C-alpha positions as CSV (number, residue, x, y, z in Angstrom):
1,X,-47.6,-51.3,10.7
2,X,-45.5,-51.5,7.6
3,X,-48.2,-53.7,5.9
4,X,-50.8,-51.0,6.8
5,X,-48.8,-48.3,5.1
6,X,-48.1,-50.3,1.9
7,X,-51.4,-49.4,0.1
8,X,-50.9,-45.7,1.0
9,X,-47.3,-45.9,-0.4
10,X,-48.5,-47.6,-3.6
11,X,-51.2,-44.9,-4.1
12,X,-48.7,-42.1,-3.6
13,X,-46.3,-43.7,-6.1
14,X,-49.1,-44.1,-8.6
15,X,-50.1,-40.5,-8.1
16,X,-46.5,-39.4,-8.6
17,X,-46.2,-41.4,-11.8
18,X,-49.4,-39.8,-13.2
19,X,-48.1,-36.4,-12.3
20,X,-44.7,-37.1,-13.9
21,X,-46.3,-38.3,-17.1
22,X,-48.6,-35.3,-17.2
23,X,-45.8,-32.8,-17.1
24,X,-43.1,-34.8,-18.8
25,X,-43.4,-32.8,-22.0
26,X,-42.5,-29.6,-20.1
27,X,-39.0,-30.6,-18.8
28,X,-36.0,-32.5,-20.2
29,X,-35.8,-36.2,-19.6
30,X,-32.8,-37.1,-17.4
31,X,-32.1,-40.3,-19.4
32,X,-31.8,-39.4,-23.1
33,X,-30.4,-42.7,-24.2
34,X,-33.3,-44.7,-22.8
35,X,-36.1,-42.4,-24.0
36,X,-37.4,-41.4,-27.4
37,X,-37.0,-38.4,-29.6
38,X,-38.3,-35.9,-27.0
39,X,-35.5,-36.8,-24.5
40,X,-33.0,-36.5,-27.3
41,X,-34.2,-33.1,-28.1
42,X,-33.9,-32.1,-24.5
43,X,-30.4,-33.4,-24.4
44,X,-29.5,-31.3,-27.4
45,X,-31.1,-28.3,-25.6
46,X,-28.8,-28.8,-22.7
47,X,-25.8,-29.1,-24.9
48,X,-25.3,-32.8,-24.2
49,X,-24.3,-34.2,-27.6
50,X,-22.9,-37.5,-26.4
51,X,-24.6,-40.4,-28.1
52,X,-27.0,-38.3,-30.2
53,X,-26.9,-37.6,-34.0
54,X,-29.1,-35.3,-36.1
55,X,-30.3,-36.7,-39.5
56,X,-32.3,-34.3,-41.6
57,X,-35.1,-32.9,-39.4
58,X,-35.2,-35.7,-36.9
59,X,-33.2,-36.9,-33.9
60,X,-31.6,-40.4,-33.8
61,X,-30.1,-42.0,-30.7
62,X,-26.7,-43.6,-31.0
63,X,-26.1,-46.4,-28.6
64,X,-23.0,-48.6,-28.2
65,X,-24.2,-52.0,-29.2
66,X,-20.6,-53.3,-28.9
67,X,-17.3,-52.0,-27.7
68,X,-16.1,-51.4,-31.3
69,X,-18.8,-49.7,-33.3
70,X,-22.0,-47.6,-33.1
71,X,-25.3,-48.4,-34.8
72,X,-28.5,-46.5,-35.2
73,X,-31.5,-47.4,-33.1
74,X,-34.9,-46.8,-34.4
75,X,-36.4,-44.1,-32.0
76,X,-39.8,-44.2,-30.5
77,X,-42.8,-43.3,-32.6
78,X,-43.6,-39.6,-32.6
79,X,-45.8,-38.6,-29.7
80,X,-48.4,-35.9,-29.3
81,X,-48.5,-33.9,-26.0
82,X,-51.0,-31.1,-25.5
83,X,-51.1,-30.4,-29.2
84,X,-47.3,-30.0,-29.7
85,X,-46.1,-32.2,-32.5
86,X,-42.6,-33.5,-32.0
87,X,-40.3,-34.1,-34.9
88,X,-40.2,-37.6,-36.3
89,X,-36.8,-39.2,-36.5
90,X,-35.4,-40.4,-39.8
91,X,-33.1,-43.3,-39.1
92,X,-30.4,-44.2,-41.6
93,X,-30.4,-47.5,-43.5
94,X,-28.8,-50.3,-41.7
95,X,-27.4,-51.8,-44.9
96,X,-25.2,-48.7,-45.5
97,X,-22.8,-48.6,-42.6
98,X,-20.2,-46.6,-44.4
99,X,-22.7,-43.8,-45.2
100,X,-23.9,-44.0,-41.6
101,X,-20.5,-43.4,-40.2
102,X,-19.9,-40.5,-42.6
103,X,-23.2,-38.9,-41.6
104,X,-22.2,-39.2,-37.9
105,X,-18.9,-37.6,-38.6
106,X,-20.6,-34.7,-40.4
107,X,-23.1,-34.3,-37.6
108,X,-20.5,-34.1,-34.8
109,X,-18.4,-31.7,-36.8
110,X,-21.4,-29.4,-37.1
111,X,-22.3,-29.8,-33.4
112,X,-18.8,-28.7,-32.5
113,X,-19.5,-25.2,-33.7
114,X,-22.7,-24.7,-31.7
115,X,-21.9,-21.7,-29.6
116,X,-24.7,-19.3,-30.4
117,X,-28.2,-19.2,-28.9
118,X,-30.6,-21.6,-30.5
119,X,-34.3,-21.0,-31.0
120,X,-36.3,-23.9,-29.7
121,X,-39.2,-23.4,-32.2
122,X,-36.9,-24.1,-35.2
123,X,-34.3,-26.6,-33.9
124,X,-36.1,-28.4,-31.0
125,X,-39.8,-28.7,-31.8
126,X,-40.4,-30.8,-28.6
127,X,-39.3,-27.9,-26.3
128,X,-41.5,-25.1,-25.3
129,X,-40.7,-21.4,-25.4
130,X,-37.1,-21.3,-24.2
131,X,-33.7,-20.4,-25.7
132,X,-30.7,-22.5,-25.1
133,X,-26.9,-21.9,-25.4
134,X,-24.7,-24.8,-26.0
135,X,-21.6,-24.9,-23.7
136,X,-18.3,-23.6,-25.2
137,X,-15.7,-26.4,-25.4
138,X,-12.9,-25.9,-22.9
139,X,-10.3,-25.6,-25.6
140,X,-12.1,-22.7,-27.2
141,X,-12.6,-20.5,-24.2
142,X,-10.7,-17.3,-23.4
143,X,-9.6,-16.7,-27.0
144,X,-8.8,-13.4,-28.6
145,X,-11.7,-12.1,-30.7
146,X,-11.3,-12.5,-34.4
147,X,-11.1,-8.7,-35.0
148,X,-8.2,-8.4,-32.5
149,X,-6.1,-11.3,-33.7
150,X,-4.1,-9.3,-36.2
151,X,-3.5,-6.4,-33.8
152,X,-3.0,-8.4,-30.6
153,X,0.6,-8.6,-29.4
154,X,1.2,-11.8,-27.3
155,X,3.5,-11.1,-24.4
156,X,6.9,-12.9,-24.8
157,X,8.0,-15.3,-22.1
158,X,10.6,-13.6,-19.9
159,X,14.2,-14.9,-20.2
160,X,15.5,-14.8,-16.7
161,X,18.9,-16.2,-17.8
162,X,20.0,-12.7,-18.8
163,X,20.1,-9.3,-17.1
164,X,16.5,-8.1,-17.2
165,X,17.6,-4.6,-16.1
166,X,19.9,-4.1,-19.1
167,X,18.9,-1.1,-21.2
168,X,21.7,-1.4,-23.8
169,X,20.6,0.0,-27.2
170,X,17.5,1.7,-25.7
171,X,16.6,5.3,-26.5
172,X,14.8,7.2,-23.7
173,X,13.1,10.6,-23.6
174,X,13.1,12.4,-20.3
175,X,11.2,15.7,-19.8
176,X,12.2,18.2,-17.1
177,X,15.7,16.7,-17.2
178,X,17.8,19.8,-16.4
179,X,17.8,19.3,-12.7
180,X,16.2,17.5,-9.8
181,X,14.3,14.2,-10.4
182,X,14.6,14.4,-14.2
183,X,18.3,14.7,-14.2
184,X,18.7,11.9,-11.6
185,X,16.5,9.6,-13.7
186,X,18.4,10.4,-16.9
187,X,21.7,9.5,-15.3
188,X,20.3,6.2,-14.0
189,X,19.0,5.3,-17.5
190,X,22.4,6.2,-18.9
191,X,24.2,3.9,-16.4
192,X,21.8,1.1,-17.4
193,X,22.9,1.5,-21.1
194,X,20.3,3.8,-22.7
195,X,20.8,6.8,-25.0
196,X,19.0,10.0,-23.9
197,X,16.9,12.8,-25.3
198,X,16.7,15.5,-22.6
199,X,14.2,18.4,-22.7
200,X,14.0,21.5,-20.4
201,X,13.1,25.1,-20.6
202,X,16.5,26.3,-19.3
203,X,19.1,25.7,-21.9
204,X,22.0,26.1,-19.4
205,X,20.6,23.3,-17.2
206,X,20.3,21.1,-20.3
207,X,23.9,21.5,-21.2
208,X,25.0,20.6,-17.6
209,X,22.8,17.5,-17.8
210,X,24.0,16.5,-21.3
211,X,27.6,16.7,-20.2
212,X,27.0,14.3,-17.4
213,X,25.4,11.8,-19.8
214,X,28.3,12.1,-22.2
215,X,30.7,11.5,-19.3
216,X,28.9,8.2,-18.7
217,X,29.6,7.2,-22.3
218,X,26.1,7.4,-23.8
219,X,24.7,9.4,-26.8
220,X,22.6,12.4,-25.8
221,X,20.7,15.2,-27.5
222,X,18.9,18.1,-26.0
223,X,15.7,20.0,-26.9
224,X,15.2,23.3,-25.1
225,X,11.5,23.9,-25.1
226,X,8.4,24.3,-23.0
227,X,6.6,21.0,-22.7
228,X,3.2,22.7,-23.0
229,X,4.1,24.2,-26.4
230,X,2.3,22.9,-29.4
231,X,5.3,21.8,-31.3
232,X,7.1,20.0,-28.4
233,X,5.8,16.4,-29.0
234,X,6.9,16.4,-32.7
235,X,10.3,17.9,-31.8
236,X,10.9,15.2,-29.2
237,X,10.0,12.4,-31.5
238,X,12.2,13.7,-34.3
239,X,15.1,14.2,-32.0
240,X,14.9,10.6,-30.7
241,X,14.6,9.1,-34.2
242,X,17.5,11.2,-35.4
243,X,19.6,10.0,-32.4
244,X,18.9,6.3,-32.4
245,X,16.1,5.6,-34.9
246,X,13.8,4.2,-32.1
247,X,12.0,5.2,-28.9
248,X,11.9,2.7,-26.1
249,X,11.2,4.7,-23.0
250,X,9.3,7.9,-22.3
251,X,9.4,9.6,-18.8
252,X,7.0,12.4,-18.3
253,X,8.6,14.2,-15.4
254,X,8.2,17.9,-16.1
255,X,5.6,19.5,-13.8
256,X,4.5,22.5,-11.7
257,X,3.8,22.6,-8.0
258,X,1.6,25.2,-6.4
259,X,-0.5,25.3,-3.2
260,X,-3.8,27.0,-4.2
261,X,-6.8,27.1,-1.9
262,X,-10.2,25.9,-3.2
263,X,-11.8,29.2,-2.2
264,X,-9.3,31.5,-3.8
265,X,-7.8,29.5,-6.8
266,X,-7.8,31.5,-10.0
267,X,-8.7,30.2,-13.4
268,X,-5.3,31.1,-14.9
269,X,-3.4,29.3,-12.2
270,X,-5.7,26.2,-12.6
271,X,-5.4,26.2,-16.4
272,X,-1.6,26.6,-16.3
273,X,-0.9,23.7,-13.9
274,X,-3.2,21.4,-15.8
275,X,-1.6,22.4,-19.1
276,X,1.8,21.3,-17.8
277,X,0.9,18.4,-15.5
278,X,-1.8,16.7,-17.5
279,X,-2.3,18.1,-21.1
280,X,1.5,18.1,-22.0
281,X,2.1,14.4,-20.9
282,X,-1.1,13.4,-22.8
283,X,0.1,15.1,-26.0
284,X,3.7,13.7,-25.7
285,X,2.3,10.2,-25.2
286,X,0.0,10.6,-28.2
287,X,3.0,11.5,-30.4
288,X,5.4,8.8,-29.0
289,X,3.1,5.8,-28.6
290,X,2.7,5.2,-32.4
291,X,6.4,4.6,-32.6
292,X,6.3,2.2,-29.8
293,X,3.3,0.4,-31.2
294,X,5.1,0.1,-34.5
295,X,8.0,-1.6,-32.7
296,X,5.6,-3.7,-30.6
297,X,7.4,-2.8,-27.4
298,X,8.0,0.3,-25.2
299,X,7.5,1.7,-21.7
300,X,5.9,5.0,-20.6
301,X,6.5,6.2,-17.1
302,X,4.6,9.2,-15.7
303,X,5.8,10.9,-12.6
304,X,2.8,11.5,-10.4
305,X,2.8,12.3,-6.7
306,X,1.7,10.7,-3.4
307,X,-0.2,13.9,-2.8
308,X,-2.7,12.6,-5.4
309,X,-4.0,10.3,-2.6
310,X,-4.4,13.1,0.0
311,X,-4.1,16.9,0.3
312,X,-0.7,18.5,0.5
313,X,1.0,18.3,3.9
314,X,2.7,21.7,3.5
315,X,-0.5,23.9,3.7
316,X,1.4,27.2,3.2
317,X,-1.2,28.9,1.1
318,X,-3.7,26.1,0.8
319,X,-4.2,22.4,0.4
320,X,-2.8,22.3,-3.1
321,X,-6.2,21.7,-4.8
322,X,-4.7,22.4,-8.2
323,X,-1.5,20.3,-7.8
324,X,-3.1,17.3,-6.0
325,X,-5.9,17.0,-8.5
326,X,-3.7,17.4,-11.5
327,X,-1.4,14.5,-10.3
328,X,-4.5,12.4,-9.6
329,X,-5.6,13.1,-13.2
330,X,-2.2,12.1,-14.5
331,X,-2.3,8.8,-12.7
332,X,-5.9,8.1,-14.0
333,X,-4.6,9.0,-17.5
334,X,-1.9,6.4,-17.0
335,X,-4.4,3.6,-16.4
336,X,-6.6,4.6,-19.3
337,X,-3.6,4.8,-21.7
338,X,-2.3,1.4,-20.5
339,X,-5.6,-0.2,-21.3
340,X,-5.5,1.2,-24.9
341,X,-2.0,0.0,-25.8
342,X,-1.5,-3.2,-23.7
343,X,-2.5,-5.5,-26.5
344,X,0.1,-3.9,-28.8
345,X,3.0,-4.7,-26.5
346,X,3.4,-1.3,-24.9
347,X,3.3,-0.7,-21.1
348,X,2.2,2.5,-19.3
349,X,2.9,3.0,-15.6
350,X,3.3,5.8,-13.0
351,X,5.6,6.5,-10.1
352,X,4.3,8.5,-7.1
353,X,7.1,10.0,-5.1
354,X,6.6,11.6,-1.7
355,X,8.4,14.7,-0.3
356,X,11.6,14.9,-2.4
357,X,14.4,17.3,-1.6
358,X,14.7,19.0,-5.0
359,X,15.0,22.6,-6.3
360,X,11.2,22.7,-6.7
361,X,11.0,22.9,-2.9
362,X,13.7,25.6,-2.6
363,X,11.2,28.2,-1.3
364,X,10.0,26.1,1.5
365,X,12.9,23.7,2.2
366,X,12.8,24.3,5.9
367,X,9.1,23.5,6.0
368,X,9.8,20.3,4.0
369,X,12.3,19.0,6.5
370,X,9.8,19.4,9.4
371,X,8.0,16.3,8.0
372,X,11.2,14.2,8.0
373,X,10.3,12.9,11.5
374,X,7.1,11.4,10.1
375,X,8.8,9.3,7.4
376,X,9.1,5.7,8.6
377,X,12.4,5.1,6.9
378,X,13.9,7.9,8.8
379,X,15.2,10.5,6.3
380,X,14.1,12.9,3.6
381,X,13.6,11.4,0.1
382,X,16.2,12.2,-2.5
383,X,15.8,12.2,-6.3
384,X,18.2,9.2,-6.6
385,X,15.7,7.1,-4.5
386,X,13.5,6.9,-7.7
387,X,16.3,5.6,-9.9
388,X,15.9,1.9,-9.2
389,X,12.1,2.1,-9.7
390,X,12.5,3.8,-13.0
391,X,15.0,1.3,-14.3
392,X,12.7,-1.5,-13.2
393,X,9.7,-0.1,-15.0
394,X,11.7,0.8,-18.1
395,X,13.3,-2.7,-18.5
396,X,12.1,-6.1,-19.2
397,X,12.1,-6.9,-15.5
398,X,8.7,-5.3,-15.3
399,X,7.4,-6.9,-18.5
400,X,4.2,-8.1,-16.9
401,X,3.3,-4.7,-15.1
402,X,1.1,-2.1,-16.8
403,X,-1.5,0.4,-15.6
404,X,0.0,0.6,-12.1
405,X,1.1,3.5,-9.9
406,X,4.1,2.6,-7.6
407,X,4.3,4.8,-4.5
408,X,8.0,5.5,-3.6
409,X,7.8,7.7,-0.5
410,X,9.7,6.0,2.4
411,X,6.4,5.0,3.9
412,X,5.1,8.5,4.4
413,X,1.9,7.5,2.7
414,X,1.1,3.8,2.6
415,X,-1.4,2.7,0.0
416,X,-2.8,-0.7,-1.1
């Protein structure tokens, strides 16, 4: 039975060889070192430069005749396939080995830079109508573009042998620092070693806060102003530079809370809350970030809200369409700003607290505590619960974190 099938097998093999020879010019040869110039050109097209050298217009195969040196082999005579003329190889002279080795060295140095698309009609005459890209060497991948090298700030390796939470010598700006969350965060930064610039509309509240910072033993200055005013950003930057000559931390805490309904919200209410909760932090960041970029370090912390992920739970007058959307916009602004300054050594993050017992909730404090039973950790959140997170984001302990929003709400809202 096997003898009967042998002629059929031979005919099939012969037919396959004829078909292979007919279309050989259309595909790269899998054995470039055993074929002629066409296979060498195909190997170049694939980016396989091993054992191949280019001399003038032609292609010459390099084959290891011994374990110590390479010599040129005369390639096959130029072939003609379907009217496409292949390039004729130009071998080097065998009696000039030194010149040959120098030519090979120049060739491979040139091939090392092949990273752009190559047109087959100009470089590989034996190939038909395709464009090829040589592979990028492994040691040249994932490099910073040339136009970014001078502006790129490589991240330093963290030194875990020291106290990563130490803020000694820092200068921090805290908005809305007269009471509530802002004052608690300012005290926490002072205990960690930072000097403070406090801003608040109420001058009396500012003096109380400043006295607490001085009692801790840190330098402090106050700026009584509205964060939405046009001159506030410049005043804050000037106050910080006059106090310490540097700006290391910015905390955008000042904000408004209302509970407008989508069907009845007024334009004036909407514009006012966005001016304080979104526009003011943007303008202050725009004024402070150049100083941080100049120092190639700094941390911006925006105080958002867990209600940016859902409607307000209080529902007194409405779902808080103005407040919830403004805090969501602030957290989106955080991510966009972090992308812009990350390469310059500056980090931008946000903290999203939950229902915090502060003077902001004085009008509906009884309603606020009705939701205490829904908090998994079992009690209402206090302003001091945010202190550790702020010190973490302000210090080198979070040196590899940027563009993130950390939810600190006792588990009231659990996000990914």
